[in-house]
C-alpha positions in Angstrom: -8.8 30.7 23.0 -8.3 26.9 22.8 -6.5 26.9 26.1 -9.4 28.8 27.7 -12.0 26.4 26.4 -9.9 23.4 27.5 -9.5 24.9 31.0 -13.3 25.5 31.3 -14.1 21.9 30.2 -11.5 20.5 32.6 -13.1 22.5 35.4 -16.6 21.1 34.6 -15.3 17.5 34.5 -13.3 17.8 37.7 -16.2 19.5 39.5 -18.6 16.8 38.4 -16.4 14.1 39.7 -16.1 15.7 43.1 -19.8 16.2 43.4 -20.7 12.6 42.8 -20.7 11.8 46.5 -23.1 14.5 47.6 -26.8 13.6 48.2 -28.1 17.2 48.5 -28.9 18.5 45.0 -28.2 22.1 45.9 -24.6 21.8 47.1 -21.4 21.1 45.2 -21.1 21.2 41.5 -24.0 20.7 39.0 -23.6 20.3 35.3 -26.5 20.7 32.7 -27.5 21.2 29.2 -29.2 24.3 27.7 -31.0 25.1 24.5 -33.1 28.2 24.0 -34.1 31.1 21.6 -32.7 34.6 21.8 -34.4 37.8 20.8 -31.7 40.2 19.7 -31.4 43.8 18.5 -28.6 46.1 17.4 -28.1 49.7 18.6 -25.7 52.0 16.6 -24.4 55.1 18.2 -25.2 57.0 15.0 -28.4 55.6 13.4 -31.4 53.7 14.7 -32.3 50.2 15.8 -34.5 48.5 13.3 -36.5 45.8 15.2 -35.6 42.5 16.8 -34.5 39.2 15.3 -34.5 35.6 16.6 -31.4 33.7 17.2 -30.5 30.5 19.2 -28.2 29.4 22.0 -27.1 25.9 23.1 -24.4 24.4 25.2 -23.4 23.6 28.8 -24.6 25.1 32.2 -22.6 24.8 35.4 -23.5 25.8 39.0 -20.9 25.8 41.8 -23.2 25.8 44.8 -21.2 27.2 47.7 -24.2 27.6 50.1 -27.8 26.4 50.1 -29.1 29.6 48.5 -26.1 30.9 46.6 -24.3 29.7 43.5 -21.6 30.8 41.2 -23.1 30.1 37.7 -21.2 29.8 34.5 -21.4 27.8 31.3 -20.2 27.4 27.7 -22.7 28.1 25.0 -22.8 28.8 21.3 -25.0 32.0 21.1 -26.4 33.7 18.0 -27.1 37.4 18.4 -29.0 38.9 15.4 -30.2 42.4 14.9 -31.0 45.1 12.4 -30.0 48.8 12.2 -30.3 51.8 9.9 -27.0 53.6 9.6 -25.8 56.5 7.5 -22.9 56.0 5.1 -21.4 52.9 6.8 -18.0 51.6 5.8 -17.1 49.7 3.7 -20.4 49.8 1.7 -20.6 53.6 1.1 -18.5 55.2 -1.5 -18.3 58.9 -0.6 -16.6 59.8 -3.9 -19.3 58.2 -6.1 -22.1 59.3 -3.8 -21.4 62.3 -1.6 -24.9 62.6 -0.3 -25.9 61.0 3.0 -27.4 57.5 2.4 -29.3 55.3 4.8 -28.3 51.6 4.7 -30.4 48.9 6.4 -27.9 46.4 8.0 -28.7 43.0 9.4 -26.0 41.6 11.7 -25.9 37.8 12.1 -23.3 37.1 14.8 -22.3 34.0 16.6 -20.3 33.8 19.8 -18.8 31.3 22.2 -20.4 32.7 25.5 -18.9 32.2 29.0 -21.0 33.9 31.6 -19.7 34.6 35.1 -22.7 35.2 37.3 -24.0 35.0 40.9 -27.3 33.2 41.3 -29.4 33.8 44.4 -32.1 31.2 45.2 -35.1 31.1 47.5 -35.7 28.2 49.8 -37.5 25.3 48.1 -41.2 25.8 47.8 -42.6 22.4 47.1 -40.4 21.2 44.3 -39.6 24.7 43.0 -36.8 27.2 43.8 -37.0 30.7 42.4 -33.7 32.5 41.5 -32.3 35.8 40.5 -29.1 36.1 38.5 -26.6 38.8 37.6 -23.0 39.1 36.4 -20.8 39.4 33.3 -21.1 37.9 29.9 -17.8 37.1 28.1 -18.3 36.4 24.4 -15.8 35.5 21.7 -16.9 35.9 18.1 -16.7 32.8 15.9 -18.8 33.9 13.0 -20.3 37.0 11.4 -22.5 37.6 8.4 -24.4 40.7 7.1 -27.2 41.6 4.8 -27.3 45.1 3.4 -30.2 46.9 1.8 -30.8 50.5 0.4 -34.3 51.7 -0.1 -35.6 48.2 0.7 -33.5 46.8 -2.1 -31.0 44.0 -1.1 -27.5 44.9 -2.4 -25.5 42.4 -0.3 -26.7 39.0 1.0 -24.9 37.0 3.7 -21.5 38.6 3.3 -18.9 37.4 5.8 -17.7 40.3 8.0 -15.8 38.5 10.7 -12.7 40.6 10.1 -14.9 43.7 10.7 -16.3 42.5 14.0 -14.4 42.8 17.3 -13.4 39.4 18.7 -14.4 40.1 22.3 -17.8 41.3 23.5 -18.8 42.0 27.1 -22.2 42.3 28.5 -24.2 42.8 31.7 -26.4 39.8 32.6 -29.6 40.2 34.6 -32.2 37.5 34.9 -34.5 35.3 36.8 -36.4 32.1 36.8 -37.1 28.8 38.5 -35.7 25.3 39.0 -38.1 22.4 39.3 -37.0 19.1 40.8 -37.8 16.0 38.8 -35.9 13.2 40.7 -32.8 13.1 42.8 -30.2 15.5 41.4 -32.1 16.1 38.2 -34.1 19.4 37.7 -35.3 21.5 34.8 -34.8 25.3 34.8 -36.4 28.1 32.8 -36.4 31.8 33.0 -35.5 35.1 31.2 -32.1 36.7 30.8 -31.3 40.2 29.6 -27.8 40.5 28.1 -26.9 44.1 27.7 -23.8 44.4 25.6 -21.6 47.4 26.6 -18.6 47.0 24.2 -18.4 48.0 20.6 -19.0 45.0 18.2 -17.7 47.0 15.1 -14.0 47.1 14.3 -14.6 50.3 12.3 -13.2 53.2 14.4 -15.5 55.7 12.6 -18.7 54.3 14.2 -19.8 52.4 17.3 -22.4 49.6 17.4 -23.6 47.5 20.3 -25.9 44.5 20.4 -28.2 43.1 23.1 -30.5 40.1 23.5 -33.1 38.5 25.7 -32.7 34.7 26.3 -35.8 32.6 27.0 -33.9 30.0 28.9 -34.5 26.3 29.1 -32.1 23.8 30.6 -31.7 20.5 32.5 -29.3 19.9 35.4 -28.2 16.4 36.2 
């Protein structure tokens, strides 16, 4: 994991140095900063999703612009994906010997990942100072923190328990999004948009059940 993060950062720094000589803001390498809220939810295979929860993401953005209207877009962000679900007799909370009857547990997942997206960004020609874009690709997420609240019949029985050992380290998701970039001056521009991150791998390490999480990012960033 440390080697991967070091390699990504080295690629960012090298690309930024190469791009210093270019005057066209939509060619070469562009590095930026991002900070934005996430709206997450959890969907168990057996059970029900139980509303959405706010999270937050922040970190680096990077665009490798290989043509005027096409970019390979990646980044390195710390992303929180929170969500609630109702599940029947989930392990390790349910004791089947002491309570053989089916019991509904309300679970709140509070998960934090290092996210490295690998996406293609398609841009329109500049309209005034604005370019619109569409984006799609793969989200690669590595779990760095996990907590959980547990309730039964609206009564909290567990608060903020660390469950990192019960969460799969790697999460993959499909990214679909769009937005705009607005030029401020020179190579500097601000970007905003929406991103849907559809998780398609199981986040739970428990082989007896399957849980996936998803989120919408309300994106804000600055490219330099």
